[in-house]
LOKE-352243 format. One line per 2 residues: number of its first residue (from 0); their letters; for each residue x, y, z of N, C-alpha, C. Coordinates in Angstrom, 1 decimal, padded with zeros to 4 digits. Example, Ala and Ser with C-alpha at 12.3 -4.5 7.8 and 13.67 -1.06 7.14 Angstrom:
% residues 2
0> AS> 013.2:-005.7:007.8:012.3:-004.5:007.8:013.2:-003.3:007.8; 012.8:-002.2:007.1:013.7:-001.1:007.1:012.9:000.0:007.9
END
This chain:
% residues 230
0> XX> 000.8:-001.2:000.0:000.0:000.0:000.0:000.9:001.3:000.0; 002.0:001.2:000.7:002.9:002.4:000.7:003.5:002.6:-000.7
2> XX> 003.7:001.5:-001.4:004.2:001.6:-002.8:003.2:002.3:-003.7; 002.0:001.9:-003.6:000.9:002.5:-004.4:000.7:004.0:-004.0
4> XX> 000.8:004.3:-002.8:000.6:005.7:-002.4:001.8:006.5:-002.9; 002.9:006.0:-003.0:004.1:006.7:-003.5:004.0:006.9:-005.0
6> XX> 003.6:005.9:-005.7:003.4:005.9:-007.2:002.4:006.9:-007.6; 001.2:006.8:-007.0:000.1:007.7:-007.4:000.1:009.0:-006.6
8> XX> 000.8:009.1:-005.6:000.8:010.3:-004.7:-000.6:010.6:-004.2; -001.3:009.5:-003.8:-002.6:009.6:-003.3:-002.8:008.7:-002.1
10> XX> -003.4:009.2:-001.0:-003.6:008.5:000.2:-004.6:007.4:000.0; -004.3:006.2:000.5:-005.2:005.1:000.5:-005.9:004.9:001.8
12> XX> -007.2:004.7:001.8:-008.0:004.5:003.0:-008.3:003.0:003.2; -009.0:002.4:002.2:-009.4:001.0:002.3:-008.4:000.1:001.6
14> XX> -007.6:-000.5:002.4:-006.5:-001.4:001.9:-007.1:-002.6:001.2; -008.2:-003.2:001.7:-008.8:-004.3:001.1:-009.3:-004.1:-000.3
16> XX> -009.7:-002.9:-000.5:-010.2:-002.5:-001.8:-009.0:-002.5:-002.8; -007.9:-002.1:-002.4:-006.7:-002.0:-003.3:-006.1:-003.4:-003.5
18> XX> -006.2:-004.2:-002.4:-005.8:-005.6:-002.5:-006.6:-006.3:-003.6; -007.9:-006.1:-003.6:-008.8:-006.6:-004.6:-008.4:-006.2:-006.0
20> XX> -008.0:-004.9:-006.1:-007.6:-004.3:-007.4:-006.4:-005.0:-008.0; -005.6:-005.6:-007.2:-004.4:-006.3:-007.7:-004.5:-007.8:-007.7
22> XX> -005.7:-008.3:-007.5:-005.9:-009.8:-007.4:-006.5:-010.3:-008.7; -005.7:-011.2:-009.4:-006.1:-011.8:-010.6:-007.2:-012.8:-010.4
24> XX> -008.1:-013.0:-011.3:-009.2:-014.0:-011.1:-008.7:-015.4:-010.9; -007.5:-015.7:-011.4:-006.9:-017.1:-011.3:-006.7:-017.4:-009.8
26> XX> -006.3:-016.3:-009.0:-006.1:-016.5:-007.6:-007.3:-016.8:-006.8; -008.4:-016.1:-007.1:-009.7:-016.4:-006.4:-010.2:-017.8:-006.8
28> XX> -009.9:-018.2:-008.0:-010.4:-019.5:-008.4:-009.5:-020.6:-007.7; -008.2:-020.3:-007.6:-007.3:-021.3:-006.9:-007.7:-021.4:-005.5
30> XX> -008.1:-020.3:-004.9:-008.5:-020.3:-003.4:-009.9:-020.7:-003.2; -010.7:-021.0:-004.3:-012.1:-021.3:-004.2:-012.8:-020.1:-003.6
32> XX> -012.4:-018.9:-003.9:-013.0:-017.7:-003.4:-014.0:-017.1:-004.4; -014.8:-016.1:-004.0:-015.7:-015.5:-004.9:-015.0:-014.6:-005.9
34> XX> -015.5:-014.6:-007.2:-014.9:-013.8:-008.2:-015.0:-012.3:-007.8; -015.9:-012.0:-006.9:-016.1:-010.6:-006.5:-014.8:-010.1:-005.8
36> XX> -013.9:-011.0:-005.4:-012.7:-010.6:-004.7:-011.5:-010.4:-005.7; -011.8:-010.5:-007.0:-010.8:-010.3:-008.0:-010.9:-008.9:-008.5
38> XX> -010.1:-008.5:-009.4:-010.1:-007.1:-009.9:-011.1:-006.8:-011.0; -011.9:-007.8:-011.5:-012.7:-007.7:-012.7:-013.7:-006.5:-012.6
40> XX> -014.5:-006.4:-011.5:-015.5:-005.4:-011.4:-014.8:-004.0:-011.3; -013.7:-003.9:-010.6:-013.0:-002.6:-010.4:-012.4:-002.2:-011.8
42> XX> -012.0:-003.2:-012.6:-011.5:-002.9:-013.9:-012.5:-002.3:-014.8; -013.8:-002.9:-014.7:-014.9:-002.3:-015.5:-015.1:-000.9:-015.1
44> XX> -015.1:-000.5:-013.9:-015.3:000.8:-013.4:-014.1:001.7:-013.8; -012.9:001.2:-013.6:-011.7:002.0:-013.9:-011.5:002.3:-015.4
46> XX> -012.0:001.4:-016.3:-012.0:001.6:-017.7:-012.7:002.9:-018.1; -013.9:003.1:-017.5:-014.7:004.3:-017.7:-014.0:005.6:-017.1
48> XX> -013.4:005.4:-015.9:-012.7:006.5:-015.3:-011.6:007.0:-016.2; -010.8:006.0:-016.7:-009.7:006.3:-017.5:-010.1:007.1:-018.8
50> XX> -011.1:006.6:-019.4:-011.6:007.3:-020.7:-012.1:008.7:-020.4; -012.8:008.8:-019.3:-013.3:010.2:-018.9:-012.2:011.1:-018.7
52> XX> -011.2:010.7:-017.8:-010.1:011.6:-017.5:-009.2:011.9:-018.6; -009.0:010.9:-019.4:-008.1:011.1:-020.6:-008.8:012.0:-021.6
54> XX> -010.1:011.9:-021.8:-010.9:012.8:-022.6:-010.8:014.2:-022.2; -010.9:014.4:-020.8:-010.8:015.7:-020.3:-009.4:016.3:-020.5
56> XX> -008.3:015.5:-020.3:-007.0:016.0:-020.5:-006.7:016.4:-022.0; -007.2:015.5:-022.9:-007.0:015.8:-024.4:-007.8:017.0:-024.8
58> XX> -009.0:017.2:-024.2:-009.9:018.3:-024.5:-009.2:019.6:-024.1; -008.5:019.6:-023.0:-007.8:020.8:-022.6:-006.5:021.0:-023.4
60> XX> -005.8:019.9:-023.7:-004.5:020.0:-024.4:-004.6:020.5:-025.8; -005.7:020.1:-026.5:-005.8:020.3:-027.9:-007.2:021.0:-028.2
62> XX> -007.3:022.2:-027.9:-008.6:022.9:-028.1:-009.0:023.1:-029.6; -008.0:022.9:-030.5:-008.3:023.1:-031.9:-008.6:021.8:-032.6
64> XX> -008.5:020.6:-032.0:-008.6:019.3:-032.6:-010.1:018.9:-032.7; -010.5:018.3:-033.8:-011.9:017.9:-034.0:-012.1:016.6:-033.1
66> XX> -013.4:016.2:-032.9:-013.7:015.1:-032.1:-013.1:013.8:-032.6; -013.0:013.6:-034.0:-012.5:012.4:-034.5:-011.0:012.2:-034.2
68> XX> -010.2:013.3:-034.3:-008.8:013.1:-033.9:-008.6:012.9:-032.5; -009.4:013.6:-031.6:-009.3:013.4:-030.2:-009.6:011.9:-029.8
70> XX> -010.6:011.3:-030.5:-011.0:010.0:-030.2:-009.9:009.0:-030.6; -009.3:009.3:-031.8:-008.2:008.4:-032.3:-007.0:008.5:-031.3
72> XX> -006.6:009.6:-030.9:-005.5:009.8:-029.9:-005.8:009.0:-028.6; -007.1:009.2:-028.2:-007.5:008.6:-026.9:-007.4:007.0:-027.0
74> XX> -007.9:006.5:-028.1:-007.9:005.1:-028.3:-006.5:004.5:-028.3; -005.5:005.2:-028.8:-004.2:004.7:-028.8:-003.6:004.8:-027.4
76> XX> -003.8:006.0:-026.8:-003.2:006.3:-025.5:-003.7:005.3:-024.4; -005.0:005.0:-024.4:-005.5:004.1:-023.4:-005.5:002.6:-023.8
78> XX> -004.6:002.3:-024.7:-004.5:000.9:-025.2:-003.8:000.1:-024.1; -004.0:-001.3:-024.1:-003.4:-002.2:-023.1:-001.9:-002.0:-023.1
80> XX> -001.3:-001.8:-024.3:000.1:-001.7:-024.4:000.7:-000.5:-023.6; 000.0:000.7:-023.8:000.4:001.9:-023.0:000.2:001.7:-021.5
82> XX> -000.9:001.2:-021.1:-001.2:001.0:-019.7:-000.3:000.0:-019.1; 000.1:-001.0:-019.8:001.0:-002.0:-019.3:002.4:-001.4:-019.1
84> XX> 002.8:-000.6:-020.1:004.1:000.1:-020.0:004.2:001.0:-018.7; 003.1:001.7:-018.4:003.1:002.5:-017.2:003.1:001.7:-016.0
86> XX> 002.3:000.6:-016.0:002.2:-000.3:-014.8:003.6:-000.9:-014.5; 004.3:-001.4:-015.6:005.6:-002.0:-015.4:006.7:-001.0:-015.1
88> XX> 006.5:000.2:-015.6:007.5:001.3:-015.3:007.6:001.5:-013.8; 006.5:001.4:-013.1:006.5:001.5:-011.6:006.7:000.2:-010.9
90> XX> 007.0:-000.9:-011.7:007.2:-002.2:-011.1:006.0:-002.7:-010.3; 004.8:-002.4:-010.7:003.7:-002.8:-010.0:003.3:-004.2:-010.2
92> XX> 003.8:-004.8:-011.3:003.5:-006.2:-011.6:004.1:-007.1:-010.4; 005.1:-006.6:-009.7:005.6:-007.4:-008.6:004.6:-007.6:-007.4
94> XX> 003.5:-006.8:-007.4:002.5:-006.8:-006.4:001.2:-007.5:-006.8; 001.2:-008.0:-008.0:000.0:-008.7:-008.5:-000.2:-010.0:-007.7
96> XX> -001.4:-010.3:-007.3:-001.8:-011.5:-006.5:-002.4:-012.5:-007.6; -001.6:-013.5:-007.9:-002.0:-014.4:-009.0:-001.7:-015.8:-008.6
98> XX> -002.4:-016.8:-009.2:-002.3:-018.2:-008.9:-000.9:-018.7:-009.2; -000.4:-019.7:-008.4:000.9:-020.2:-008.6:001.3:-020.6:-010.0
100> XX> 000.4:-021.4:-010.6:000.6:-021.9:-011.9:000.8:-020.8:-012.9; -000.1:-019.8:-012.9:-000.1:-018.7:-013.8:001.2:-017.8:-013.6
102> XX> 001.6:-017.7:-012.3:002.8:-016.9:-012.0:004.0:-017.6:-012.5; 004.1:-018.9:-012.4:005.2:-019.7:-013.0:005.3:-019.5:-014.5
104> XX> 004.2:-019.3:-015.1:004.2:-019.1:-016.6:004.5:-017.7:-017.0; 004.7:-016.9:-016.0:005.1:-015.5:-016.3:004.0:-014.5:-016.6
106> XX> 002.8:-014.9:-016.3:001.6:-014.1:-016.6:001.5:-012.8:-015.8; 002.4:-012.7:-014.8:002.4:-011.4:-014.0:002.9:-010.3:-014.9
108> XX> 003.6:-010.7:-016.0:004.2:-009.7:-016.9:003.3:-009.5:-018.2; 002.3:-010.3:-018.3:001.4:-010.2:-019.4:000.8:-008.8:-019.6
110> XX> 000.9:-008.2:-020.8:000.4:-006.8:-020.9:-001.1:-006.6:-020.6; -001.9:-007.6:-021.0:-003.3:-007.5:-020.8:-003.7:-007.5:-019.3
112> XX> -003.0:-008.4:-018.6:-003.2:-008.5:-017.1:-002.8:-007.2:-016.4; -001.6:-006.7:-016.8:-001.1:-005.5:-016.2:-002.0:-004.3:-016.5
114> XX> -002.5:-004.3:-017.7:-003.4:-003.2:-018.1:-004.8:-003.3:-017.3; -005.3:-004.5:-017.1:-006.5:-004.7:-016.3:-006.3:-004.3:-014.9
116> XX> -005.2:-004.6:-014.3:-004.9:-004.3:-012.9:-004.8:-002.8:-012.8; -004.1:-002.1:-013.8:-004.0:-000.7:-013.7:-005.4:000.0:-013.7
118> XX> -006.2:-000.5:-014.6:-007.6:000.1:-014.6:-008.3:-000.2:-013.3; -008.1:-001.3:-012.7:-008.8:-001.7:-011.5:-008.3:-000.7:-010.4
120> XX> -007.0:-000.3:-010.4:-006.5:000.6:-009.4:-007.2:002.0:-009.6; -007.4:002.4:-010.8:-008.1:003.6:-011.1:-009.5:003.6:-010.5
122> XX> -010.2:002.4:-010.7:-011.5:002.3:-010.2:-011.5:002.4:-008.7; -010.5:001.8:-008.0:-010.5:001.8:-006.6:-010.3:003.2:-006.1
124> XX> -009.4:004.0:-006.7:-009.2:005.4:-006.3:-010.4:006.2:-006.5; -011.1:005.9:-007.6:-012.4:006.6:-007.9:-013.4:006.4:-006.7
126> XX> -013.5:005.1:-006.3:-014.4:004.8:-005.2:-014.1:005.5:-003.9; -012.8:005.8:-003.8:-012.4:006.6:-002.6:-012.5:008.1:-002.7
128> XX> -013.1:008.5:-003.9:-013.4:009.9:-004.1:-012.1:010.7:-004.5; -011.2:010.1:-005.2:-009.9:010.7:-005.5:-009.9:011.1:-007.0
130> XX> -011.0:011.5:-007.6:-011.0:011.7:-009.0:-010.0:012.9:-009.4; -010.0:014.0:-008.7:-009.1:015.1:-009.0:-007.7:014.7:-008.9
132> XX> -007.3:014.0:-007.9:-005.9:013.5:-007.7:-005.6:012.6:-008.9; -006.5:011.7:-009.3:-006.2:010.8:-010.4:-006.0:011.6:-011.7
134> XX> -006.7:012.6:-011.9:-006.5:013.4:-013.1:-005.1:014.0:-013.2; -004.7:014.5:-012.0:-003.3:015.0:-011.9:-002.3:014.0:-012.2
136> XX> -002.5:012.8:-011.7:-001.5:011.7:-011.9:-001.5:011.3:-013.4; -002.7:011.1:-014.0:-002.8:010.7:-015.4:-002.3:011.7:-016.3
138> XX> -002.5:013.0:-016.0:-002.0:014.1:-016.9:-000.5:014.0:-017.0; 000.1:013.6:-015.9:001.6:013.5:-015.9:002.1:012.3:-016.6
140> XX> 001.6:011.1:-016.2:002.1:009.9:-016.8:001.7:009.6:-018.2; 000.6:010.2:-018.7:000.2:010.0:-020.0:000.8:011.0:-021.0
142> XX> 001.3:012.1:-020.5:001.8:013.2:-021.4:002.8:012.7:-022.4; 003.8:011.9:-022.0:004.8:011.5:-023.1:004.1:010.7:-024.2
144> XX> 003.1:009.9:-023.8:002.5:009.0:-024.8:001.6:009.9:-025.7; 000.9:010.8:-025.1:000.0:011.7:-025.9:000.9:012.5:-026.9
146> XX> 002.0:013.1:-026.4:002.9:013.8:-027.3:003.4:013.0:-028.4; 003.7:011.7:-028.1:004.3:010.8:-029.1:003.2:010.5:-030.2
148> XX> 002.0:010.2:-029.8:000.9:010.0:-030.7:000.6:011.2:-031.6; 000.6:012.4:-030.9:000.3:013.6:-031.7:001.4:013.9:-032.7
150> XX> 002.6:013.7:-032.3:003.7:014.0:-033.2:003.9:013.0:-034.3; 003.5:011.8:-034.0:003.6:010.7:-035.0:002.3:010.1:-035.4
152> XX> 001.3:011.0:-035.5:-000.1:010.6:-035.7:-000.3:009.7:-037.0; 000.4:010.1:-038.0:000.2:009.4:-039.3:000.7:007.9:-039.2
154> XX> 001.9:007.7:-038.5:002.4:006.4:-038.3:001.4:005.5:-037.4; 000.9:006.1:-036.4:-000.1:005.4:-035.6:-001.4:005.1:-036.3
156> XX> -001.7:005.9:-037.3:-002.9:005.7:-038.1:-002.7:005.0:-039.4; -001.5:004.3:-039.6:-001.1:003.8:-040.9:-002.1:002.8:-041.4
158> XX> -002.7:001.9:-040.6:-003.7:000.9:-041.1:-004.9:001.6:-041.8; -005.4:002.6:-041.1:-006.6:003.3:-041.7:-006.2:004.0:-043.0
160> XX> -005.0:004.6:-043.1:-004.5:005.3:-044.3:-004.3:004.3:-045.4; -003.7:003.2:-045.1:-003.5:002.2:-046.1:-004.8:001.6:-046.7
162> XX> -005.7:001.4:-045.8:-007.1:000.9:-046.3:-007.7:002.0:-047.2; -007.7:003.2:-046.8:-008.2:004.3:-047.7:-007.6:004.3:-049.0
164> XX> -006.2:004.1:-049.0:-005.5:004.1:-050.3:-005.9:003.0:-051.2; -005.9:001.7:-050.6:-006.2:000.6:-051.5:-007.7:000.6:-052.0
166> XX> -008.6:001.0:-051.1:-010.0:001.1:-051.5:-010.2:002.2:-052.6; -009.3:003.2:-052.6:-009.4:004.2:-053.6:-008.9:003.8:-054.9
168> XX> -008.1:002.7:-054.9:-007.6:002.2:-056.2:-008.6:001.2:-056.8; -009.0:000.2:-056.1:-009.9:-000.8:-056.7:-010.9:-001.4:-055.7
170> XX> -011.1:-000.6:-054.6:-012.1:-001.0:-053.5:-011.7:-002.3:-052.8; -010.4:-002.7:-052.9:-009.9:-003.9:-052.2:-009.3:-003.5:-050.9
172> XX> -009.4:-004.4:-049.9:-008.8:-004.2:-048.6:-007.4:-004.8:-048.6; -006.4:-004.2:-047.8:-005.2:-004.9:-047.6:-005.4:-006.2:-046.8
174> XX> -004.5:-007.2:-047.1:-004.6:-008.5:-046.4:-003.4:-008.7:-045.5; -003.7:-008.9:-044.2:-002.7:-009.1:-043.2:-002.5:-010.6:-042.9
176> XX> -001.3:-011.1:-042.8:-001.0:-012.5:-042.6:000.1:-012.6:-041.5; -000.2:-013.4:-040.5:000.8:-013.7:-039.4:001.8:-014.7:-040.0
178> XX> 003.1:-014.2:-040.0:004.2:-015.0:-040.5:004.8:-015.9:-039.4; 005.0:-015.3:-038.2:005.6:-016.2:-037.2:005.3:-015.5:-035.8
180> XX> 005.4:-016.4:-034.8:005.1:-016.0:-033.4:006.3:-016.6:-032.6; 007.1:-015.8:-032.0:008.3:-016.3:-031.3:008.3:-015.8:-029.8
182> XX> 009.2:-016.4:-029.0:009.4:-016.0:-027.7:008.4:-016.6:-026.7; 008.8:-016.5:-025.3:007.9:-017.1:-024.3:006.6:-016.4:-024.2
184> XX> 005.7:-017.0:-023.4:004.3:-016.5:-023.3:004.2:-015.1:-022.9; 005.1:-014.7:-022.0:005.0:-013.3:-021.4:005.7:-012.3:-022.3
186> XX> 006.5:-012.8:-023.3:007.3:-011.9:-024.1:007.3:-012.3:-025.5; 006.1:-012.5:-026.1:006.0:-012.9:-027.5:006.4:-011.8:-028.5
188> XX> 006.8:-012.2:-029.6:007.1:-011.2:-030.7:006.3:-011.8:-032.0; 005.5:-011.0:-032.6:004.7:-011.4:-033.7:005.2:-010.7:-035.0
190> XX> 005.3:-011.4:-036.1:005.7:-010.8:-037.3:004.6:-011.0:-038.3; 004.2:-009.9:-039.0:003.0:-009.9:-039.9:003.4:-009.3:-041.2
192> XX> 002.8:-009.8:-042.3:003.0:-009.2:-043.6:001.7:-008.7:-044.1; 001.7:-007.6:-044.9:000.5:-007.0:-045.5:000.7:-007.1:-047.0
194> XX> -000.4:-007.5:-047.6:-000.4:-007.6:-049.1:-001.5:-006.8:-049.7; -001.3:-006.4:-050.9:-002.3:-005.7:-051.7:-002.2:-006.2:-053.2
196> XX> -003.3:-006.6:-053.8:-003.3:-007.2:-055.1:-002.3:-008.3:-055.2; -002.3:-009.2:-054.2:-001.4:-010.4:-054.1:000.1:-010.0:-054.1
198> XX> 000.4:-008.8:-053.8:001.8:-008.4:-053.7:002.1:-008.0:-052.2; 003.2:-008.5:-051.7:003.6:-008.2:-050.3:004.1:-006.7:-050.4
200> XX> 003.6:-005.9:-049.5:004.0:-004.5:-049.6:004.5:-004.0:-048.2; 004.5:-004.8:-047.2:005.1:-004.4:-045.9:005.2:-005.6:-044.9
202> XX> 006.2:-005.6:-044.1:006.4:-006.6:-043.1:006.7:-005.8:-041.8; 006.1:-006.2:-040.7:006.4:-005.6:-039.4:006.3:-006.5:-038.2
204> XX> 007.0:-006.2:-037.2:007.0:-007.0:-036.0:006.5:-006.2:-034.8; 006.0:-006.9:-033.7:005.6:-006.2:-032.5:005.3:-007.1:-031.4
206> XX> 005.0:-006.6:-030.2:004.7:-007.4:-029.1:003.3:-008.0:-029.1; 002.4:-007.4:-030.0:001.1:-007.9:-030.2:000.8:-008.0:-031.7
208> XX> -000.2:-008.7:-032.1:-000.5:-008.8:-033.5:-000.9:-007.5:-034.1; -001.6:-006.7:-033.2:-002.1:-005.4:-033.7:-000.9:-004.5:-033.9
210> XX> 000.1:-004.5:-033.0:001.3:-003.6:-033.2:002.0:-004.1:-034.4; 002.2:-005.4:-034.7:002.9:-005.9:-035.8:002.2:-005.5:-037.1
212> XX> 000.8:-005.5:-037.1:000.0:-005.1:-038.3:000.2:-003.6:-038.6; 000.3:-002.8:-037.5:000.5:-001.4:-037.6:001.8:-001.1:-038.2
214> XX> 002.8:-001.8:-037.8:004.2:-001.6:-038.3:004.3:-002.0:-039.8; 003.6:-003.1:-040.1:003.6:-003.6:-041.5:002.9:-002.5:-042.4
216> XX> 001.8:-002.0:-041.9:001.0:-001.0:-042.6:001.9:000.3:-042.8; 002.7:000.7:-041.8:003.6:001.8:-041.9:004.6:001.6:-043.1
218> XX> 005.1:000.4:-043.2:006.1:000.1:-044.2:005.4:000.2:-045.6; 004.1:-000.3:-045.7:003.4:-000.2:-046.9:003.1:001.2:-047.3
220> XX> 002.8:002.0:-046.3:002.5:003.5:-046.6:003.8:004.2:-047.1; 004.9:003.8:-046.6:006.2:004.3:-047.1:006.4:003.9:-048.6
222> XX> 006.1:002.7:-048.9:006.3:002.2:-050.2:005.3:002.9:-051.2; 004.1:003.2:-050.8:003.1:003.8:-051.7:003.1:005.3:-051.6
224> XX> 004.0:005.9:-050.7:004.0:007.3:-050.5:002.6:007.8:-050.0; 002.0:007.1:-049.1:000.7:007.5:-048.6:000.9:008.4:-047.4
226> XX> 000.2:009.5:-047.4:000.2:010.4:-046.2:001.6:011.0:-046.0; 002.0:010.9:-044.7:003.3:011.4:-044.3:004.2:010.3:-043.9
228> XX> 003.9:009.1:-044.2:004.7:007.9:-043.8:005.9:007.8:-044.7; 006.8:008.7:-044.7:007.9:008.7:-045.6:009.2:008.9:-044.9
END
């Protein structure tokens, strides 16, 4: 609890609430405990809190941006990959309460699990009435990611740009194919190729299939001189 208070710079009142926010469903199942004592319900709440506060931050940061661009930036910034990076940067995965078997498999480092626990913590702080303090915390930790997405918006939006380009030519969609999947369960690397008109136009790798597809699309955009991916 002291670690959480230091990371978020927010006082914790109900320690059991935050213990629940760090408890993976596998642990409650292992202990034959109620699913209510895992992070799932708090995650549901925290997801909405995260979107609300991120929307408020973006609304203030970019008064000239239209709704569509704000939505796109938000969807990237609140992705599991970003949330997991923040969670791991503070080494909070060390405090996850998870079943022995899953822990041995390295699932404490799984991006999705880390992202879920992060959202659950946000939900817990919300229930303690710490919304203003949470906004201050998120404005600080999300700023580097928001700046990155804003400055490299075209690259982050490569899949949509590539699709617009191919449909403009012959109404066909680019085709993504998983080439290989390597590495241990908690640290996989995916390699994907994208083709158009039966021609390979880009290959990319990433920690998720989505990231690999995005990187492959960026390469294709460079090849076709689409947008600013040059």
